[in-house]
Backbone as ProteinMPNN parsed JSONL, in Angstrom:
{"seq_chain_A": "MDGALYRLDKMKETYLIGDFKHELGAFLSVIRSVPEHLLEDYNVKYSLNIPDEKKLIKEFQTEAERLDNKAALKFFEWWKKEMKKLRKGPSSTQATKTTIHL", "coords_chain_A": {"N_chain_A": [[0.809, -1.193, 0.0], [2.036, 1.178, 0.618], [3.525, 1.785, -1.658], [1.494, 2.354, -3.486], [0.326, 4.614, -2.318], [2.501, 6.351, -2.455], [2.782, 6.622, -5.253], [0.311, 7.782, -5.822], [0.582, 10.261, -4.547], [2.671, 11.264, -6.14], [1.325, 11.509, -8.559], [-0.388, 13.616, -7.973], [1.505, 15.64, -7.622], [2.611, 15.857, -10.18], [0.608, 16.534, -11.887], [0.19, 18.999, -13.237], [2.568, 19.355, -14.619], [3.109, 17.618, -16.684], [4.039, 14.95, -16.393], [2.089, 13.288, -15.618], [0.717, 11.123, -16.925], [2.667, 9.128, -16.978], [3.036, 8.696, -14.212], [0.451, 7.886, -13.552], [0.269, 5.45, -14.934], [2.251, 3.998, -13.54], [1.098, 4.006, -10.991], [-1.261, 2.495, -11.453], [-0.121, 0.042, -12.101], [1.057, -0.671, -9.671], [-1.18, -0.774, -7.983], [-2.609, -2.91, -8.956], [-1.419, -5.119, -7.82], [-2.271, -5.281, -5.221], [-4.384, -7.12, -4.282], [-2.988, -9.608, -4.268], [-0.986, -9.088, -2.41], [-2.569, -8.775, -0.148], [-3.542, -11.376, 0.141], [-1.144, -12.683, 0.74], [-0.58, -11.454, 3.206], [-2.63, -12.574, 4.754], [-1.949, -15.226, 4.582], [0.22, -15.247, 6.293], [-1.04, -14.275, 8.643], [-2.864, -16.348, 9.269], [-1.128, -18.387, 9.681], [-0.422, -20.234, 7.648], [1.845, -20.753, 6.291], [2.807, -20.872, 3.611], [5.341, -20.934, 1.481], [6.014, -20.183, -1.149], [5.317, -17.561, -3.08], [4.412, -17.529, -5.691], [2.818, -19.744, -5.898], [0.853, -19.288, -4.133], [-1.917, -18.576, -4.461], [-2.981, -20.931, -5.558], [-2.404, -22.77, -3.523], [-3.445, -21.826, -1.117], [-6.159, -22.44, -0.276], [-6.013, -25.253, -0.162], [-4.074, -25.689, 1.841], [-5.292, -24.402, 4.016], [-7.53, -26.037, 4.327], [-6.249, -28.445, 4.948], [-5.194, -27.814, 7.449], [-7.506, -27.422, 8.758], [-8.505, -24.829, 9.079], [-10.843, -22.768, 9.623], [-11.36, -20.016, 9.619], [-9.46, -19.047, 7.817], [-10.344, -20.326, 5.504], [-12.859, -19.134, 5.21], [-12.064, -16.473, 4.776], [-10.67, -16.846, 2.341], [-12.694, -17.624, 0.59], [-14.194, -15.259, 0.546], [-12.209, -13.581, -0.562], [-11.816, -14.714, -3.11], [-14.363, -14.223, -4.216], [-14.398, -11.421, -4.246], [-12.253, -10.95, -5.986], [-13.313, -11.968, -8.322], [-15.343, -10.095, -8.795], [-13.74, -7.821, -9.221], [-12.438, -8.524, -11.583], [-14.531, -8.52, -13.364], [-15.339, -5.903, -13.332], [-15.002, -2.351, -14.243], [-12.338, -1.808, -13.803], [-10.779, -3.789, -14.819], [-8.137, -5.884, -16.165], [-7.905, -5.299, -18.917], [-9.002, -2.703, -19.091], [-7.141, -1.393, -17.507], [-4.784, -1.766, -19.009], [-5.462, -0.274, -21.257], [-5.658, 2.297, -20.141], [-3.05, 2.711, -19.205], [-1.663, 2.955, -21.577], [-2.316, 5.434, -22.717]], "CA_chain_A": [[0.0, 0.0, 0.0], [2.905, 2.353, 0.632], [3.861, 2.101, -3.036], [0.327, 2.979, -4.116], [0.201, 5.973, -1.769], [3.598, 7.133, -3.017], [2.438, 6.93, -6.649], [-0.81, 8.711, -5.802], [1.168, 11.581, -4.248], [3.424, 11.705, -7.325], [0.346, 11.939, -9.562], [-0.827, 14.955, -7.571], [2.618, 16.567, -7.852], [2.948, 15.986, -11.599], [-0.596, 16.776, -12.679], [0.307, 20.174, -14.1], [3.86, 19.468, -15.303], [3.222, 16.745, -17.842], [4.435, 13.572, -16.11], [0.929, 12.639, -15.01], [0.433, 9.827, -17.558], [3.68, 8.182, -16.502], [2.732, 8.375, -12.823], [-0.795, 7.135, -13.553], [0.613, 4.084, -15.331], [2.966, 3.377, -12.427], [0.115, 3.804, -9.926], [-2.121, 1.378, -11.823], [0.667, -1.185, -11.999], [1.211, -0.987, -8.246], [-2.477, -1.068, -7.371], [-3.051, -4.235, -9.41], [-0.829, -6.17, -6.984], [-2.822, -5.22, -3.863], [-5.049, -8.359, -3.847], [-2.01, -10.644, -3.985], [-0.346, -8.728, -1.142], [-3.549, -9.061, 0.886], [-3.541, -12.822, 0.322], [0.099, -13.001, 1.444], [-0.756, -11.026, 4.602], [-3.475, -13.554, 5.433], [-1.13, -16.429, 4.667], [0.981, -15.071, 7.536], [-1.982, -14.136, 9.758], [-3.444, -17.642, 9.596], [-0.015, -19.344, 9.851], [-0.479, -21.293, 6.643], [3.258, -21.008, 5.974], [3.016, -21.185, 2.193], [6.539, -20.142, 1.217], [6.169, -19.78, -2.546], [4.266, -16.598, -3.442], [3.884, -17.851, -7.017], [1.832, -20.804, -5.749], [-0.006, -18.913, -3.012], [-3.338, -18.644, -4.806], [-3.336, -22.338, -5.747], [-2.214, -23.572, -2.313], [-4.077, -21.237, 0.069], [-7.322, -23.229, 0.135], [-5.568, -26.603, 0.179], [-3.387, -25.656, 3.133], [-6.293, -24.059, 5.027], [-8.321, -27.254, 4.546], [-5.391, -29.421, 5.637], [-5.069, -27.384, 8.843], [-8.868, -27.205, 9.241], [-8.538, -23.431, 9.503], [-12.12, -22.263, 9.097], [-11.253, -18.569, 9.385], [-8.705, -18.883, 6.573], [-11.225, -20.743, 4.412], [-13.862, -18.089, 5.044], [-11.384, -15.347, 4.135], [-10.338, -17.17, 0.959], [-13.943, -17.563, -0.186], [-14.461, -13.829, 0.349], [-11.176, -13.055, -1.455], [-12.132, -15.173, -4.477], [-15.564, -13.506, -4.66], [-13.992, -10.046, -4.55], [-11.422, -10.992, -7.194], [-14.225, -12.167, -9.454], [-15.959, -8.784, -9.035], [-12.729, -6.932, -9.798], [-12.182, -8.923, -12.969], [-15.691, -8.158, -14.174], [-15.587, -4.474, -13.266], [-14.325, -1.45, -15.182], [-10.906, -1.73, -13.547], [-10.188, -5.057, -15.222], [-6.82, -5.795, -16.793], [-8.007, -4.622, -20.211], [-9.168, -1.269, -18.834], [-5.861, -0.91, -16.998], [-3.854, -1.69, -20.14], [-5.882, 0.853, -22.082], [-5.324, 3.533, -19.445], [-1.601, 2.856, -19.148], [-1.156, 3.31, -22.903], [-3.033, 6.607, -23.231]], "C_chain_A": [[0.856, 1.263, 0.0], [3.272, 2.779, -0.786], [2.721, 2.8, -3.758], [0.148, 4.414, -3.621], [1.292, 6.887, -2.317], [3.253, 7.57, -4.444], [1.266, 7.91, -6.735], [-0.322, 10.134, -5.506], [1.932, 12.127, -5.451], [2.475, 12.167, -8.423], [-0.135, 13.348, -9.245], [0.242, 16.0, -7.884], [2.83, 16.85, -9.337], [1.761, 16.34, -12.482], [-0.432, 17.932, -13.665], [1.617, 20.253, -14.878], [4.101, 18.386, -16.356], [3.655, 15.309, -17.595], [3.277, 12.74, -15.571], [0.667, 11.254, -15.611], [1.407, 8.762, -17.1], [3.355, 7.744, -15.077], [1.429, 7.587, -12.705], [-0.536, 5.674, -13.916], [1.317, 3.333, -14.215], [2.011, 3.075, -11.274], [-0.766, 2.592, -10.233], [-1.39, 0.046, -11.746], [0.806, -1.624, -10.548], [-0.115, -1.452, -7.653], [-2.994, -2.449, -7.785], [-2.506, -5.356, -8.538], [-1.401, -6.212, -5.571], [-3.53, -6.517, -3.455], [-4.069, -9.493, -3.508], [-1.27, -10.362, -2.677], [-1.282, -9.016, 0.034], [-3.567, -10.565, 1.184], [-2.275, -13.257, 1.07], [0.01, -12.602, 2.919], [-1.588, -12.042, 5.381], [-2.832, -14.935, 5.479], [-0.344, -16.393, 5.98], [0.035, -15.056, 8.731], [-2.518, -15.487, 10.213], [-2.402, -18.761, 9.697], [-0.102, -20.522, 8.887], [0.916, -21.676, 6.176], [3.483, -21.495, 4.553], [4.187, -20.319, 1.75], [6.637, -19.552, -0.185], [5.023, -18.867, -2.953], [3.647, -16.902, -4.798], [2.791, -18.915, -6.942], [0.788, -20.477, -4.681], [-1.481, -19.066, -3.324], [-3.788, -20.102, -4.926], [-3.32, -23.106, -4.429], [-2.948, -23.052, -1.079], [-5.222, -22.113, 0.584], [-6.905, -24.626, 0.578], [-4.933, -26.642, 1.56], [-4.359, -25.316, 4.259], [-7.177, -25.268, 5.341], [-7.512, -28.29, 5.315], [-5.273, -29.104, 7.124], [-6.435, -27.21, 9.526], [-9.035, -25.804, 9.814], [-9.762, -22.766, 8.871], [-12.078, -20.761, 8.808], [-10.511, -18.297, 8.077], [-9.569, -19.258, 5.371], [-12.296, -19.7, 4.138], [-13.267, -16.867, 4.357], [-11.148, -15.641, 2.655], [-11.581, -17.158, 0.07], [-14.314, -16.117, -0.471], [-13.502, -13.245, -0.687], [-11.474, -13.453, -2.901], [-13.346, -14.436, -5.039], [-15.211, -12.073, -5.052], [-13.127, -9.986, -5.807], [-12.285, -11.159, -8.44], [-14.911, -10.845, -9.813], [-14.976, -7.831, -9.699], [-12.477, -7.247, -11.268], [-13.327, -8.544, -13.897], [-15.867, -6.654, -14.302], [-14.777, -3.664, -14.252], [-12.829, -1.327, -14.947], [-10.212, -3.047, -13.885], [-8.842, -4.822, -15.907], [-6.885, -5.046, -18.114], [-8.158, -3.119, -20.038], [-7.86, -0.664, -18.35], [-4.86, -0.769, -18.13], [-4.179, -0.502, -21.023], [-5.463, 2.171, -21.439], [-3.822, 3.771, -19.439], [-1.05, 3.364, -20.488], [-1.921, 4.469, -23.533], [-2.232, 7.378, -24.248]], "O_chain_A": [[0.458, 2.291, -0.547], [3.328, 3.971, -1.091], [2.943, 3.721, -4.544], [-0.145, 5.317, -4.405], [1.041, 8.057, -2.61], [3.412, 8.738, -4.8], [1.233, 8.767, -7.618], [-0.763, 11.092, -6.141], [1.851, 13.318, -5.75], [2.782, 13.117, -9.144], [-0.274, 14.178, -10.143], [-0.063, 17.099, -8.348], [3.189, 17.967, -9.708], [1.903, 16.435, -13.701], [-0.877, 17.838, -14.809], [1.768, 21.137, -15.722], [5.216, 18.268, -16.864], [3.637, 14.51, -18.531], [3.475, 11.612, -15.12], [0.418, 10.304, -14.868], [1.016, 7.619, -16.86], [3.393, 6.553, -14.769], [1.314, 6.711, -11.847], [-1.065, 4.768, -13.273], [1.02, 2.165, -13.967], [2.101, 2.017, -10.65], [-0.99, 1.754, -9.359], [-1.978, -0.966, -11.367], [0.687, -2.809, -10.235], [-0.152, -2.426, -6.901], [-3.738, -3.081, -7.036], [-3.078, -6.446, -8.518], [-1.045, -7.1, -4.796], [-3.289, -6.988, -2.344], [-4.299, -10.25, -2.564], [-0.962, -11.286, -1.924], [-0.831, -9.454, 1.093], [-3.602, -10.971, 2.345], [-2.345, -14.119, 1.947], [0.478, -13.339, 3.787], [-1.285, -12.338, 6.536], [-3.161, -15.732, 6.357], [-0.259, -17.397, 6.688], [0.277, -15.744, 9.723], [-2.616, -15.743, 11.413], [-2.753, -19.937, 9.787], [0.121, -21.67, 9.274], [1.139, -22.797, 5.719], [4.26, -22.421, 4.321], [4.05, -19.099, 1.652], [7.282, -18.521, -0.378], [3.896, -19.322, -3.15], [2.485, -16.573, -5.035], [1.932, -18.983, -7.821], [-0.063, -21.309, -4.367], [-2.224, -19.635, -2.524], [-4.863, -20.46, -4.445], [-4.138, -24.004, -4.233], [-3.061, -23.774, -0.088], [-5.241, -22.482, 1.759], [-7.397, -25.127, 1.59], [-5.226, -27.533, 2.357], [-4.26, -25.883, 5.347], [-7.532, -25.493, 6.498], [-8.029, -28.938, 6.225], [-5.255, -30.008, 7.959], [-6.511, -26.895, 10.713], [-9.62, -25.613, 10.88], [-9.715, -22.274, 7.744], [-12.698, -20.295, 7.852], [-10.899, -17.41, 7.316], [-9.53, -18.585, 4.341], [-12.611, -19.41, 2.984], [-13.885, -16.289, 3.463], [-11.397, -14.784, 1.806], [-11.516, -16.725, -1.08], [-14.701, -15.778, -1.59], [-13.918, -12.507, -1.579], [-11.391, -12.624, -3.808], [-13.356, -14.065, -6.213], [-15.675, -11.575, -6.077], [-13.261, -9.059, -6.606], [-12.014, -10.561, -9.481], [-15.045, -10.512, -10.99], [-15.335, -7.115, -10.634], [-12.322, -6.344, -12.09], [-13.112, -8.279, -15.079], [-16.472, -6.176, -15.262], [-13.968, -4.206, -15.004], [-12.115, -0.797, -15.798], [-9.18, -3.378, -13.303], [-8.468, -3.683, -16.187], [-6.004, -4.237, -18.405], [-7.52, -2.343, -20.75], [-7.508, 0.451, -18.735], [-4.157, 0.239, -18.211], [-3.279, 0.2, -21.486], [-4.966, 3.065, -22.124], [-3.367, 4.897, -19.643], [-0.078, 4.118, -20.515], [-2.149, 4.483, -24.742], [-2.704, 8.389, -24.769]]}, "name": "protein", "num_of_chains": 1, "seq": "MDGALYRLDKMKETYLIGDFKHELGAFLSVIRSVPEHLLEDYNVKYSLNIPDEKKLIKEFQTEAERLDNKAALKFFEWWKKEMKKLRKGPSSTQATKTTIHL"}
């Protein structure tokens, strides 16, 4: 989140001097990673100990089931539902790509 806040501040600073599009693209790139960072935070919170971030999405549910961690499973169901909404919404990857390449 610090990276997103930094980029948001830079967008405000550069709005009138012409670097706004560059900062907007950087902000959108950073903000797209927020859901994965959230999942990693809950990996730690629920002590799932999934070491490989590349496999985190695939292994989160499996590890939570193995540990019978109902709170982790409930979170993951919520997370998947929210991700589905994000993918359907106007801030989908295609919209982001279009905005970055203004």
